[in-house]
N, C-alpha and C positions, 0 to 999 in steps of 0.2 A: 832219627827223632824224637822230636820232643811231641811231649803230650801235655795236651792248653784246655784249659776248662772255660768254658762263656760263661756266666754268668747271672741272672736274671731275676731281677725279685721281686718285688708285688704290684701286680695290675698288669704288664710285662708281657700275659698271656694277649689283650687283649690291645697290645702294637696293631695301628691300620684303621682301626677302632676309632680311638682312643686319643683325641687333640689333636688331628691333622698337622694344624699349623707349631707346637712341638714336635711331634712324635713322626709327623711323614705318613706315610697308605703303606708301607710297609711293614705284612704282617710279624709275629715273630720268628714261621717256619720261614720265610722270605730271608732273614734276617740271619737266620742262621745258617741255610744254605752259602748265603754269601761269604758266612765271616770261615766255614769248613770248607768255602773257594782260596780265601785269603790265605788262611793256613795251611795252606795246598802246595800255594806259590810259596811260603818262608819255609817248606818242611818242617811245617808241626801238623800234628794233627789235633785237631780244637774235636771236643766233647762240649756238647751245650746240658746245660738247665735251666728248671725255671721252676720258683715256686710262691703260692703268695701266703703258705706258711712259714712264719721264722726260727720256727724251730727245724722245720727240713730242712731251710735255708745256709743255716749251721750245720745240722747233721751232714749236709754235700761239703761244705766244706772241710767237716773231717773226713769223710773216706777222701776228697782230695791231696788230706795231708798224709793220711793214710797207708793209700794207694798210689797209683805209678803216673801222678798229676807234676808238672815240674812245674808251673806258675797257671793262674788265675787275672783272669780276666772277668772285673765286676760290675755289675750297673744293680743295686743293692735296689733303686727307684726311692722309693720313700723313708727308709730302711737309712739311708745316705743319711740322712737328718737326726736319725731319733739314736740307734739302735746300738746301746755298748754290749749287747750280748753275739751281735755280728763281728762288732769290734773284737771284742771277746774272739771269737772263730776265726776270722781272717790276722789277729798276730798268732794263732796257732799255729798256722802253713807259713809267715812270716818268715820261718826259721827254717824254710823245706824249699820254697822259692817265691820269684816276683810278683804282686799283686799290681797289677791296674786298674785304675777303677777308673770307670767312663760312663758320659749320661750324655743323648743326646741330644735336650739342649741343654741350651747356654746358661749353665745352676745361678749363675752370677746376674743375670738377666731378666731375675724373674722377683715371685715371692722372695721375703728375706731370710727368711727361715730353710730355703730350698739353698742360699749362702753360706752356711758353715756343713762341713762333711764331718763327723764322729770316726769314718771307719778311716779319713785321711793315715791317721797314725801308722796303719797297717800297709799302705798301698807306696809304689812308687814313686807314685805322679797319678795326675790326673787331667783326664783329656776330656771337655767338651764343649757343647756346640753346635757342632758337626754332622747334624742327625745321623742317622747311621754309617756314615764316613768314621764316628766318632770308634765304631769297633773297626774300624780296622786299623784305623792307627794305633788300639790296644792294643791289637796282636801284633802291629811291628816292637811294638815296644818292649813288649814281653816275649815278644823271639830276641827280637836284640840282646836284652836284659838276660838271658840264659845265654849271650853265644852263638 
């Protein structure tokens, strides 16, 4: 069984309360429960992490690299658009396993600053605009990349 870490960035603890037009009504706990079930269907153990602190997020990537995590599915939130520190951490993990970038909202249909992903060079692909299903597709893509 492969191990996958689903990573949530800044403000994601507020899913279910934050801007339901873009992020739906599921809480972070709801999303994580669905992610674990999707992983079970694919024979992938899904662990979850969320932080509003950029350094903690980077340290979690480092721990994944040094630990038994085989792939990452990352929704870095706003850090996606400007955090070269998160990119650098992900580039370390990239040598170990696949990283899939996900977003619930369709970032290319939103404000221009959201169109740029500085973490994209570390990722095998980006999935956006499918609400909670973006996570499902991201987990599927990571599982396929693992073989």
